[in-house]
N, C-alpha and C positions, 0 to 999 in steps of 0.2 A: 505493500499499499504506501504510496505515495505521500508527502506530505503537503498540506497546503501550500506552503511557498514553492514549489514547483508547478504549483497546478495555477491554470487560467483562472480568473475570476471573469463572467460575465454581469456587467452591473443593471441593475433592474431599474428601470426610469419609469416611473408609474404616472400617465396623464389622465386619469380617472376623473380628477377634479378642475381640469381643465379641457382637453380634448373630448373626454367623456361626458362635459357635463353640457356639451354642442347638442346633444341628442334632444329633437324638441320635446318641448314638455318635461326636462327631467333639469329643471330649474333647483338647484339648492340654496336653501338659506346659510348663512355663515357658519352658524352652531349645528348644522348637519354636515357641513363640508369639513368640520374641525372634527364631527367625530370621527368619518372617514378617514381623514388625515392618521388619528392615531392607531386607528386598527391596521392602517399602512404601515403605520411604525412596527406593531408587532407581529405583522407580517414579515419584516424585515427589506422594505425593499431601500434602495439605496438614494433614491431621490423621489420626492413630491416636487411632481408639479401641481402649485396649488390654486394657479388661474391668472388672469390676464387683467392685472389690475386697472388699467388705463379703463376697460370697457366698460364698470360699472362701479359706482362705491360699493355696491353689496361683494363686490368680487374683491376691489379695494380692502374691505373690511375682511373678506376670509381669508387672503392671502396673510394680510397682517396677524388674524389671530393665530395661524396654523405656523406660522415663523416663528414668533413667540414659545409655541408650546412644545413642537416637537425637537427633543435632544440632540437624536443620531443621525435619521437622514440629511441631504441635502436637499434646500427650500428652494425651489426653481421658480420663478416667474416670468412670462411672457411679456414681451415687446414687440412691435415694429422697429423696423430701422426707422424712428427720428429718435429726437434727446424728449420730445413729452413724453412718450410710452416707456423712455427707458429713465428717466426721474420718477414716474408712477412708480415702477418695477421696484428702484431701489426703495425710496419713501415706502413701499409698503414691507419690503424687503428687511427692514435698518434691526429689528430683532431677532431676525435670526441667526444661531450659531455658526450655519453654514451656508450661506447664500448663495443664489445662483441666478442670473441672467441668463435669460434665453430670449435671445432676440434673431429675429428671421427675415430673408428678404429674396422674392422671386427668383430665379437663375433659368429658366425654361424661356425661349422668346416669345412664346403665345402668352405668358403671363408679365413679361418686359413689355410686352408692346399693347396688349389688348387691356391690361388690369394696370399696371405702375406707369406705363406710358416714358419709357426709360432705356436711352439704349443700355448696351452691354457695360461699356465703360462707366457709365454714369453709376450704374447701378453697384461695377465692383468698387467706385470711388466712396460711395454711399456705406456700404458695408462697412469699408476699411475704416471709416470715420465712426462710425455707430460703435464697433467694437473696440477702438480706442475710448470711446466716450463711456461706454459701459464698463472698460477693464477701469478706467481712474476713480470708480464708482466699486469693484468688487471683484475680488482676487478669480473668481471662477466665473467665466464667461463660454456660452455654447452659443454657437452661431449655426443656423437653418439655412443652406439654397434652398426656399420651398419650391418646390417639383423638379427637385435634382433627377427624377429617372428620365422625365423626358428634355431634359437639357443637352447641350452639346458640350460634350465628354470634355473637347478642349476647353472649353470657357470653366467648365465645372471646377478643374484643375486650378486654373489660373485663380480663380475666386477665393477656394480653399487655402491657396498658398498666400493668397494676400491678408486672408482673417488669420492666418495663423501668425504671420509676422505681424500682425498689429494686436497680436493678444489672445485672441481665442484660446481655450484652453478645453474646449469640445469641440466636433462638428460632427453636425447631425446629419445624415441623409435622409430625407423625407423622400418617401414613395408616394406623394400627395393625395393621387388621384387611382391608387392599386393597380399601376398600368404593369411593372414588372412582373415577369415570373422567373421563379426561384434561381434558375441558372444563369439568365441574363444579370438580376441582382446580384448573387453571390460573386458573378464575374464581374461586375462593376468595382464592389467592394476589395477586392483581389487587386485589383489594377489602380483604385485610390491609394491603396498602400505600397505599391511598387513603386508610383510616381511620386508621389509626398510622404519622403520617408519619417518626417516627425508625427504620421498617423499611425497610433498604436505604440507610440515610446514616447514622446514628451507630451502630445495631443492625444487625447480619448477621442474614439471614431466611433460613432453613433449608429443607432438605423430606426427610421420610425415609418413603420407601414400601413396602408389602410389596405381595408377587406373588400375593393369592389369586383374583383376577379377571386373570391375565395380566398386568396395567396398572402394574406398577411402573416400568419404564423410562418408558412412553410417559406416567406422571402427571408424573416427574421433570421428564421434558422441557417440558411443558406448564405447568412450574412456574416453568423455566429462561424461556422465552418470556417469562413472566407477571414476572418480575423478580425472581427465586428467587436469592439470590448463592450458596448452599453447596447440593451435593449429597451427602446421605450413602447410602451406597451398600457393598456389599460386592463381593470376586472371585468370579466364576461366579455371580453371585447366589444365594450360598448363606443361608441364614438361618430363623427358626423360620417353621414351619411350610410353605407355598409358598416361603419364600424372599422375600430385597430385590430394589431395584432393580440388575442388574448391574452394576460399576463399568464394565467396559471397555464394554459397551451404551452407556450415556450418554455416555462420553468419543469413543466413536468417531463416534456418532450426530452430536454436537455439531461434532467436527473434519470430518464429511462433508458434512456437510448445512450448511455456511455460509452458501448460499443465502437459508435460512431464517433461520437463527440470527442473521446477521449479525456486530457486532464482540463477539462472545463467544468467548471461547477458556479451555481449562486448559492448567496446569503441567504436565501427566501426561507422561511419555518412554514413547510407547505401544512402542517396541521392548520394552518389558521385560515386555508385558501377556502373551505366550504364557509366559514364565518363570515370571512370579508367577502364574498359572493353574495350572501343572504343579503348581509348591511346597505351594501351596495345597491342590489335590485331592489330591498324594500323600500330605503331611502329617496331612491330616484323615482319609483313605481313601475320600472322597466322588469317585466318577469324574465327569469330566465327559460330558453326553450327547452322541452324536456329532453329532447336529445344532444345536447348542449354537451362538449367533449368536457370532463370531468367535472364539472359544477354540475350539470342538469339532472333532474329528479332521474331519469332513465341512465345515466352514465354508469352504474354499478348496477341495475336492474336484469334480470336474467328470465326471461319467460318462454322460450323454447326449453321442450323435454331432455334435449341431446343438451343444450347449454347447461341447463339443471344439473344433468345427471354428472356432467364433467367437474363443474365447481363443485359438485359435493365430493367428488372423492379426491381430488385439487385442486383448487381454486385459481392455480398460474393455468389450467387449461383455458380461463376464458376471462380470465384477470390479467392485464400487465400492469397496473396500479392496483395495492390496495386502499380500498376507501377509507380506510384510517387513516391513512398515509396524507391525505388533503381534508382530514378531519370531517369526511362523510361518516365517521360511523356513529350507531342508531344509539343516542343517551338511552336507557331506560329508567329514564326519575319517573318515579310516581306520585304524583300528587293529586287530593282530594280534596274536598271542602274542609277535611279535618285536618289537615297539614299544619294551617296557621303560618305564623308570618316567618317562623324560626326554618321551619321546612322550606318555603319559599325563598328565604333566603339562603339556604345552602345551595339550594338547584339553582339559584341564579349564580352562584359562586363556581358551582360544579361546568356550568354553562361558559364560565369564562367573562362573567360581567360581575365584577370585584370594584367596579368605581360607577355605580349610580348612584345618583342623589337621592337622600330623604325624601325630596317633593315626587323625583320620579318612581322610588318604589312604594310610594301611597299609592301614586296611581294606578300601578300594575298589580299590586294587592287586590285594590276595589276590582277590576278586571277579573283579576285572575279568581275572585271570588265569583262573578256571575257567572263565568264560565263554569267553573264548579259545582255549581246549581245546577246545572243544566246538562252535564254529563260526570259521570262515575271518576273519571281516571284523567287526568290533566297530563298529556304526554308533554316531552322537553319540545317537541315542533310545534305542539299548541303555546307552551310558554315562550318561544323563540318569536312567534306570532304578537302574542300580545304585549312583549319586551319592543318591538319593532313597531307596533301599533301607539304605544303609548312614550313611547321617547322621540318622534318625530312630529308632535302634536303641535302646530301653529298660533301664532298669536287668535285666540278665539274671538273672535267679533261673532258670530251666531252659535248658537250650541242648540242643538237637540235635545228637548223636552218630552215629546209623548209623540206615537208614530201609529196609527191604526190604519188597518190595508183590509178591503172587503173584495174578494176577488174568488173565480171559480169557474165551472163549465156555465155558459151562457149568461154569465153575470160580467157587464163591464165593470174592467178594475175600477176600484175608488181607493183616494187614499186622504186621509186627514193627517196634517202635520202641525205639530206645537215647535217653533223655536223662541228662544228668546236670545236678546241683547242687551247689553248691560243692565238686568233685572226685567225689561218689560217684555212680555209674553206676547207671541201673535201666531194665531193659527189660521191654516187654510186648507181647502180641499182640493181636489183635483181628479179627473180621468184620466186612464192614457190606454196607450197596449197592451201594458203590463203590468203588475204590481208596484214594480221597481220605475216603471217608466212613470205612473200615477204619482209615485212620492218623490221624484225630480223637477217633474212639473209643479206640485205642490208649493216646494222649496223655492223654486226660481220666483213662483207670485211672491212668497215672503220678502225675500232677499231684494227682488227688484232690479235686478241687472242684466242686461243682455249678455246672455252666457248658454252655449253649448255643451254637450257632453259626446267629445270626438273619440273617447277609448274607456270601454268597461270589460276587463275580465275579473276571472272570480277561479280559485282554487282550494281545495282541501289542505289546509296545513297538516293533517294528519291522518289515518285511516278509520275508516267506520265510520258508519249513520252519523253520530255523534259528533263527528268531526267540526274543528273550528275553520270555518271558511274566512279564503282572506282577500276581500274585492279590491281591486283596484282600480281608479278611474283618471281619467284626463279632461280636463274643461278647459274652453277657450273662452275670449268674447266673440261674438258675432261676426266683428269686424277683422278677428284673426289678431290683434293686437298681443293678447299677452294670454298664455297658456300656462296651466298649473296642474300637478297631480294630486291625487288625494290615496290614502289606503287605509280601509280598518279592517279589522277580524271581529268575529264572533260565531255562535251558533246557530242565530238567527241571522240569515243571511240578510234578507230584506233590512233590518236596521242595521247590519255593515255595510249594505251600499247607502244605506243614507248616509252613516257618519263619515263613509270614506268622500261622497259627494259635498259635502257640508266642508269638509278639510280644503276640500279643494277648492271650493267656493272662499273660504275664508283665506287661504294663500291669495287668490286673484284680487280679493279685495285688500289686501295689505299695501 
């Protein structure tokens, strides 16, 4: 066994909170971003790209909170190639122990001509100027030539040499529109290292792959094989359009196929992968597809008789990754209404939730008792749903007081809903195409805003007919100016649907 000193570390740059948050409807509030960032630190990522400070006051606040809170990872902030963006990134990062400013500018002719209307030489000069300015503020500056894979290779080499001379400590090669294929991308990384000796030695070489052709993970791995030092990725592969390379896929592929990758490793704590996936999915309101690699509900499920027989004889027949290695093992925590507060606290600790505030514990305990009254045993999956539900509650503008629904065969579904705002109760009734539709129509009458439901999904958090159901919704103003998501869980799915909808409405009205 070779020592770690003789092995090549691949740095994991997580951009869930920046590129991942660009998914429509996935907007996070600063405290939610901080919660994810803390979990990313537990996961062991090397760099947390916390946001794009110039883009909004909320993003600036989130980057600032994360910068002051995280101890081990580098905290990065994105900036376009101009002094205003770079100063905003620096101001947000001031409290960070290890700050990095990440500057980007297009390199492909189509982006230069159509988007920023600059010549190649003008863009190169601007890149040098901005890297020098960023480097005057921090010791760690990353530069990304946007749309690198559609750029002229000779020009790309010129730009990279120029920014390296200007003081860039990391050069990132983005496959911005997911255009490349693995052999081509791997060869590009090899050639860049050959042409620019500083890459991989004095300057870290990074890659950032998008998934438009479904090749983001494959391209990232091809880059690793050809000398890339850092991979930029997101939890669950979320991100702009078809998303980014999925952190869990990249990490577990390197770990599982050591026969191909040789002396390559990451410092990711793989047992935190499943928990991180659930947290991001819950807070962003983006369900993980059941067949998603590594973290999907079916990733370790075996329905075929042949597969089941093989698994029972030797798990290695159909499992190349053990579920417990990514934290996907099932926790047999048995809770009932009689478990009491102490039993609940022990269960929270065993699930890894040891830093929850007293206020949040009180809310979780009340919800736990409500669920326990409806089902005999509260499983760990149910408890995870309750925790995620209660810890992402937005500012409570409207609160659900009562709901009553009449529905059935040959009956027009009718809902009566009572909400309160600052102690004042308002009641409305409405009919709809179904019970949930009737409830939503009544709620919209009460809140008095022009909004519409754009996404609705429901899943069982645990097995059985008494399972806690998780409802996720996305709502937007009729003019499309703002979108917000909501999530709620409960054994009464119509009530959970109402609470999820109200959560989204409250976010919309913040």
